[in-house]
VOMARNU-485286 format. One record per residue (C-alpha): residue in one letter; x, y, z. Coordinates in steps of 0.05 Angstrom, whole numbers, plus 32768, in hexadecimal, padded with zeros to 4 digits. Layout:
% VOMARNU-485286
AXYZ ...
% end
This chain:
% VOMARNU-485286
M807A7F237DB0 V80397F017DAF A7FFE7F347DB9 R7FC97F207DE8 S7F897F2A7DE9 M7F6A7F6D7E18 H7F387FA67E0F L7F707FD47DFC A7F967FCC7DC6 A7FD07F9F7DDA V80117FBE7DD6 A80497F967DE7 V808D7FBC7E0D A80C87F937E07 L80E47F827E4B A81187FB67E64 G81607FA37E6F A81817FA47EB3 L81A67FDC7EBF T81DA7FA77EDF L81E17F5E7ED8 T81E37F547F1F I81A97F2B7F37 P81937F3F7F82 A818C7F0F7FB4 V814F7EDD7FA6 P81117EE17FDB A80F57EA37FF5 G80DD7E757FB7 A809F7E917F93 A806F7E577F89 P80607E4B7F39 A80477E877F19 G80057E6D7EF8 P7FD77E8D7ED9 G7FA67E897F0D S7F5B7EA47F11 F7F277EDB7F17 S7EDC7ED57F34 A7EA47EE87F0F V7E917F347F16 I7E737F497F5B D7E367F7E7F5A W7E437FB67F92 S7E0B7FDB7F7E N7E2480197F72 F7E5E801C7FA0 V7EA0802C7F86 A7ED680127FB6 V7F0880597FB0 H7F2B803B7FFD M7F347FFE8017 A7F547FE48055 V7F5B7F9B8070 S7F457F9E80BB P7F687F7480F7 A7F237F4E80F8 G7F327F3880AC D7F017F5A8088 V7F0A7F9D805D L7EF17FE0806A M7EE6800A802A W7EC180538016 D7EAA80717FD8 R7EAC80B47FC4 E7E5A80B97FBD D7E2A80B57FED G7E4B80E0801B L7E4F80CB8062 T7E2C80868059 S7E5C80678024 A7E8D8047805A R7E827FFE8069 R7EA97FBF8076 W7EA27F828041 S7EA97F398060 P7ED87F108030 S7EB97ED08046 T7E717EE3803D G7E737F1E8012 A7E407F458036 F7E4A7F8F804F V7E457FAF8090 G7E407FF980A1 T7E6C802480CD P7E3F805480EC G7E5E809C8103 L7E8880B680CC V7E76810680D3 V7EA0811E808F S7EAE80FB8042 L7EF580DB803B F7EF280DF7FF4 C7F4880DE7FD6 A7F5E80E18020 F7F9680AC803B Q7F8780798071 T7FC680548093 R7FB5802D80D6 L7FCB803C811B P7FEB8005814A G7FAC7FEE8167 G7F967FE0811B Q7F69801D811A V7F67803E80D8 L7F78808980D6 V7F6080AE8097 V7F8680EF808E G7F7081268063 G7F4381218026 T7F1B814E7FFD A7ECF816A8006 L7E9181597FDE K7E5E81847FD5 K7E1781527FD1 A7DF281827FAE A7DEE81847F5E G7E0A813D7F5A G7E40813E7F87 T7E7981607F6B A7EBB81697F8A E7ED381AF7FA6 A7F0C81BC7F78 S7F4A81947F91 T7F3D81BB7FD9 G7F6681908011 L7F4581828058 E7F67818B8095 Q7F40815080B5 A7F4F810B80D6 R7F2480D580E8 I7F308095810C F7F0A805780F7 D7F0780208134 W7F007FDE8119 A7EEF7FBB815E S7EAE7FEB8165 N7EA67FF78122 T7EA18041812B W7EC18080810F S7EDB80B8813E V7EFC80F88133 A7F488107813D A7F6C81448143 S7F6C816C8103 M7FB3817780DC K7FCE81BD80D5 T7FC981C3808D P7F9681A68062 R7FAB81668032 W7F84814F7FF3 Y7FAB81157FDD P7FDE810D8015 T800B80D38024 V800980B68070 V80368084808C A803A805E80C8 L807D806180F0 P809F80298114 D80888047815A G803E8054813F R803D809F8132 Q802180B580EC L804580DE80B9 A80228101808A L80468126804F G802D81488010 G7FEA81547FF2 Q7FC881917FD3 L7FA481CE7FFD T7F8081E67FBC K7F9681E37F72 G7FDD81EF7F69 V7FEE81F87FB3 M800781BC7FD3 A801C81AA8020 N806381B38030 V806D81A8806E P80648163808A E803B815280D0 L804281188102 Y7FFF80FD8122 D800C80EA816C P7FD180AE817F A7FE580B281C1 T7FD980FD81C5 N7FB08103818E T7FD381428176 W7FFA81558136 T80408173812E E805B819180F1 L80A6818880E0 P80B381CB80BD R810381BF80BA L80EC81828084 A80C881AE8057 E80E781B7800D S80E381E87FDE T80CA81B57FB0 P808A81977FD2 P807E814F7FCD G804881547FA1 L800381217FA4 Y800580E37FC4 P805780E37FC8 Q807780957FCF A808F808A8016 V80998050803D V80C48042807E G81028020806D P812D7FE9808E N814D801E80B7 G8107803C80D8 K8114807C80B9 V80E580978078 F80FA807F8036 V80DD80B77FFF V80DE80B77FB8 K80DC81027FAE N80B581237F79 A80D781527F3D L8116814C7F5E R8129810A7F54 Q814480F47F97 S813780B87FC6 A814280D08009 Y813780C2804E M811680E7807B D812180E480C6 V80E6810680ED N810681048134 T813E812E8117 Q8117815080E0 T8158814880AD W8151812E8065 T819180F98052 T818D80EC8001 V819980A37FF3 T819D80A47FB0 K818980BE7F63 S813C80A67F57 P812980837F17 P810680B57EDE A80C180D17EF3 P80CE80BC7F3A G808880B87F63 A806380A87F24 G805380617F35 N804D80317F6A I8082800F7F9F E80777FD17FC1 M80AC7FB37FF3 Y80A77F657FDF E80E27F5F8012 S80FD7F83804C G811F7FBC8032 K81197FAC7FE9 L80E57FD27FBC L80CF7FCE7F7F A80B280087F59 V80867FFE7F1F N8072802C7EE9 I80A280687EFA G80C6806C7EB6 L80AD80A67E82 S809880667E54 G806A80507E8B T808780127E84 E80C280107EB4 S80CF7FE47EF5 W810C7FFB7F24 V81237FDB7F69 I81517FEE7F9E D816B7FC37FD9 L816B7FFD801A N81967FC98042 T81D07FD08014 G82068003802B R81F9802F7FF1 P81B480257FD6 A81A280317F8B W816D80287F5F R81737FF77F2C Q81487FE57EF0 V812C7F9D7EE3 G80F67F897EB7 S80BB7FB87E9B L80727FAE7E96 Q805B7F907E59 F80257FBD7E52 K802280087E64 R7FF3801D7E99 R7FE280577ECB K7FB580607EFE F7FB880197F0D N7FC97FF17F54 T7FF77FBB7F67 V7FF67F867F9F L802A7F647FBD L80247F147FC7 P803D7EF88001 D80707ECB7FD6 G80947F137FC1 R80747F1A7F7A V80537F5A7F6E M800F7F5C7F3E A7FFF7F9E7F18 I7FB17FA37F0D G7F8A7FCD7EE4 G7F95801C7ED0 S7F9580357E89 S7FCC803F7E56 D7FC280877E55 G7FAC80977E99 S7F6680A57E81 L7F26808B7E94 D7F1080777E52 P7F04802C7E53 A7F1E80267E0F K7F6080307E29 A7F5980037E6A V7F927FC97E75 L7F657F8D7E83 T7FA77F677E84 P7FC07F5C7ED1 E80167F4D7ED1 I80387F2D7F0A W80807F3B7F1B D80AE7F037F2F P80EB7F1C7F64 I81107EDE7F47 T81157EED7EFA E81057F387F0E T80D67F357ED2 W808C7F3E7EC4 S805A7F077EA3 V800D7F0C7E96 L7FD47EF37EB2 P7F877EEF7EA1 N7F5E7F2C7E8D L7F337F4F7EB9 A7EE57F4D7EAB V7EE07F967EAC P7F0D7FD37EB8 R7F337FE07EF6 M7F4C802D7EEB Y7F52806F7F12 H7F2F806C7F5C S7F3580187F5B S7F557FF27F99 V7F6B7FAD7F9F V7F857F8F7FE0 L7FA07F497FF2 L7F6E7F1F8025 P7F827EF78060 D7F6E7EBA803B G7F9F7ECE7FF9 R7F6D7EE27FCD I7F717F257FAA L7F337F4D7FAF I7F2B7F867F71 A7EF87FBC7F73 G7EE880067F5C G7EF6802C7F25 G7ED9806D7F12 R7EBD80A87F38 F7EDD80DE7F11 G7EBD81107EE2 S7E8D80F37EB5 A7EBB80B87EB2 P7E90806F7EB7 N7E8F80527EFD F7E99800B7F11 P7E757FF77F45 S7E927FB27F52 A7EC67F7D7F68 Q7EED7F3D7F52 I7F167F0E7F75 Y7F507EF87F56 R7F697EB77F6F P7FBA7EA07F67 H7FCA7E617F46 Y7FE97E457F81 L7FA57E4B7FA7 S7F957E117F81 L7FC87DE57F90 A7FBD7DA57FC2 N7FD87DA68007 R7FD87DF48017 P7FFB7E05805A A7FDC7E168094 I7FF07E3E80D2 T7FC87E138109 K7FE47E3C8146 V80087E7B815B P801D7E92819F G7FDF7EC881A1 S7FD57F028170 I80047F2D818D W80527F308182 T80807F52819A A80B77F718170 G80F77F528179 S80E17F148199 T80DA7ECF817E V80957EAC817C S80807E5B816F L80587E4C8139 T80357E0C8123 V802C7DFF80D9 D800D7DC680B9 T80297DBB8075 A80397D7B804A N80767D9C8026 G80997DBE8062 V80A17E0D8070 G80CE7E36803D S80C47E768060 V80997E978090 V80817EE38081 L805F7F2480A3 M803B7F4C806E G801A7F92807E L7FD67F8E8085 P7FBF7FB5803D A7FA17FFF8043 V7FA180137FFB T7F8380527FD4 H7F9B80697F94 G7FC380327F8C I7FEE80447FC8 D7FF9801F8006 T802D80318035 S802B7FF6805E A80357FC9802C R80727FA18041 R80857F548048 L80BD7F408078 V80D97EFD807C L80E37EE480BC P811C7EC680D6 I81167E7D80E5 T81367E6C812B S811F7E258135 A81127E0280F3 W80C67DE580E3 N80BF7D9D810A P80A37D6B80D5 T80827D478111 T80637D85813D G805C7DB08108 A80847DE58130 L80B77E178122 T80D47E58813E V80D97EA18122 Q80F07EE4812F V80C27F1E812B P80EB7F5D810B S80FD7F96812B L80CB7FD2812B A80F07FF780FD K80E47FBF80CC A80A27FB180DF P80817FF180FE A804B7FE08130 G80067FCD8116 H7FE97F968101 Y80087F5980C6 Y7FF77F2380A2 A801C7EE080BA I80287EAF8084 A80477E718080 L80677E57803B D80727E13802A S80AD7DFC8004 R80867E047FC5 G80807E4D7FD9 V80367E407FE9 P801B7E69801A S7FE97E5C8051 P7FAF7E8E8067 A7FC67EBE8089 R7FBD7EC880DA I7FBB7F1180EC V7FE57F218121 Q7FF87F668148 V80467F7B8145 V804F7FA88186 G80997FC981AB S80B07FA981E8 G807E7FC08224 S80447FD781FF A80287FE781B5 S8023803681C7 A80408069819F S8077809081B4 T806A80D181BA A80B280ED81B3 V80B381288180 A80E981518169 A80E5819D8185 A80C381BB814D P80EF8204813A Q80DA8248815A P80A882738136 E80DE82998111 A80FB825580EB E80B8824380D8 V80A98235808B A806E823F805D R804182028066 A803082068019 V805382157FD5 T802E822C7F9A V804482067F59 A803B82157F0B E801B81DF7EFB P7FF881AC7F2E P8017816A7F2B Q7FFB812D7F01 Q7FC6810F7F29 D7FDC80BB7F2A 
% end
């Protein structure tokens, strides 16, 4: 294998063989995987984007660890300008953000900061706070607090709009053990004690809504993958997890099909699972060519997945930075390399897909004495340079009802190969529980004379209530710019308030479990 130039001494790793020779069903055709190109580095004047979330308006909400209450701001992809977001009254460092059905960003947990003496964090102490950002009014508000403080929690938006918080840490070595459910309709949290287990889920546990509407969780330490049913408060084991479960990133590259990246002990393994089958099981596919930890992945409209940044050993030493991004092809199930980043993007960096198809890569640092990277780069995938890019010129409004059919008009010289919905990105620490790509059934074929076609909107189980990119791909796999639409249930976008009855006090379990060694912070 030919060595490739990078800031890190290149350590090429042979592609791991698949456990079986079966090739999964091929998603809608991907565009040719050319190299693409990076912009120059964009100076963000001491602002490090630790958290990022695309708003329904198409701009990007982001915030830093430093600057206390003033760092949250919105960035315009078209102008590159920042706008402040007033009204934030707490720090949101190392929290988790997800999105309510109306597009508001819910930010849960995090850790407190002391502004005196350099802004050091109180030692791994979780917060029970929840805050809501309203993109339409550009303001922050206070939501009800959780029952349990959580630093490094995971939050999953459920099909009906309720929000599940699980995992995280109270204080060093004391891990949250009881999941909680937030109902935005009543602004209340409900504990789910029957879902507590003796082995807590840990920091930023990997979880995503499966195609059956239940929460699929890759359990840390137990080496199990299981469904969590919040209504019955029961677990159902699905299959055995790959080695070192929960240590890497997960992307739903097609409905119910997951790619788990860098979850093996080698630091390069990739595995897939199809939750649509009768007996789902993880299957090993091609490995990353470079060992990387504390990095980001981003899902592209054609089903490919990019791995960006990180370091070879998990440290924040720039000499160990992995500057070479890689891209995974769902057809060949292998990784190939892309042009190098200009600067390291390690721990506390963030990556999002923008509505126009470009990829924003920013941040890194804000950890002890490690260097900070208050800047950004923008990557243009190869297919954006191809001629005759398709465009969705007409949609039937911005609100789509789950299960209905909608008519689109697509201007294209190369036909329409597929139409997809992609969850609006919201990422921190390399995790985005809203990341999903859903290929919509075409119920009336594209008409080359009028440009019209009709597609079916998925159920809420597959497309939880909220905002999505609607993207048309032509016969080459080249995507259109996104139109942002809101998927709602029949009747309204409001969240259900139904919650399974909690046990009586005598059945209550401990909210936290003390562990001998705190888990690795990846």
